[in-house]
N, C-alpha and C positions, 0 to 999 in steps of 0.2 A: 323487440329493435336491436339489429346487428350493429356492435361497437363497432367504433372509426378504427383501426389500428398502425401507431405510425411506431417504426424502430430508431429513439434517441440512441447514437454510437455514443453521446459526450454531453458536458454541462451546460455545450453553449447548445446543443439542439434542441434541451430541453430549456432554460431560459428563449430563445426562439418558439419556439411553442407556445408559452405567455406570453411575449411581444405582443404576438398577433391575438393570443383572447382578448387582449386591453381594451383595444377600440369597439368590439363588438359588445361591451356591457352598457348595460343599464338597471336602473335603477329600479329594486328587484329583484337583480337577477339573483343566484344561488350556485359558487362556484365548490363544488366536490372535491377532496384534493388525498383521494386514500394509498396506500402501498406500503411498505414493511421499510423500519427504520432505514434510511442509508438512498431510499430508492430516487430522492428527487425530487421530492414533495417544493421545499424550499427551494429549491434553485430552480421550479418550474412558477412557484410559487413572487421570487421577488424578478423574473423577466417579465412576467406581469404588472409587480407594482410599479417596478421604474416605469412601464412603458405608458402607463397608465395616470400615472404623475411626472413622471420625473424625477423622479428621489435619486438622487446621489449615493443613497445609505439605507439600508434596508435591514432595519436589523431581527430576526428568529423572532414572534414571539413567545419562543417555548418555554422561559420564564414569566412573562409578563402575562400569556395568553390572548391577549390582545393588540395590535396593534390598527390605529387608524390614518387611514391617507387623501387628500383631496387633491380631487384631478376632476377635467372639464365637461365627465359626466355625474358628480359627486362627491360621497363620501365609499370607502372602499376601507369594509372592515376585512380585517384577515386575522384571523381567528388560529392558531395553534394550542388542541382541544389534548393534546398526550397526555399532561400535567392536570386537565379537569379530576378532581374527587368524585363529586356527584353530576350527573345528568343538569341538577335543576341549577345547577351553581352555574350555566352555562346564559342563566337571567339578568345577574347582579354584570356581567361584562358587556353586557348591551346588545343581544342577537334578537330581540327583538326591537331596536333601532332601527338595528343595520337591514333586516328584513326590510320592512318596512317602509324607510327611508333613503335605505344606499345597496351597497353591495358587498351579496357578504362569501366570503372567500377563504372556503374553513377545510385547516389540515384537521382528520384524524376524524372525521364526521362519525364513529361507528361509536364515539364516546356520547352520542346525543342522539342514537337511534331513535325514532316515532317521535321525532320536536322536529326536523326537518320539511320545509312546503315539499310539496310533488311540485319539477317542471325545474330541478334540480339541476346543473349541467354534471357529469359524473366523469371525472379526469383521475383511470389509474393507474399505478404505475406498478414496474415488476420489474428485479433487476431479473436478466438473460446477460452471459455469455456477451462481450464483447459492446456491453452499453443497457442500454433501460428499452422496458416493451411499456410504449404508453394505447390504453384501452380507456376511449372516449364514449363515455352513453350519453346518448343527443337523445332529449323529448322533441318533439316536432317540432318549438317554435325555436330550438337556436337551429339547426339542420341549415338550413337556409342563411344562419349570421354562418355557421363553420364551412358554407362554401363560398362562401363569399369571402370568404379568408383565407383561402386553401387551403384547406383543413381538412381532409377528407381523406 
């Protein structure tokens, strides 16, 4: 599958992509955020979470490893696995419940390779001159939704 490529000139653009994704989310969805430190993963996640549930404050789960948010589409679980010591520890954070009954938004998914279900929407952020590049790898079930949201 060919990735969708977008240029994000600033943090506002990254947050805007997140806000466009929020209304597309359904129970059982998994969204993966990949990229180096400072690439904009948390900024994009904040835009998504604010649009998903109307939260006024969205703390980064860097130290708590997971935060949950209630929205019209159910519970969104925001995982930041940067500090995860062992991949099996993710089960103690509620990953199974998130996969079964909610929406899982996962930063640093490489920390749990092999545990992520197929069909996840993969968002890769890269630092480049003048901003960020976003590459979206969308499985077939996501393509129509992204097109409807104007992300193509």
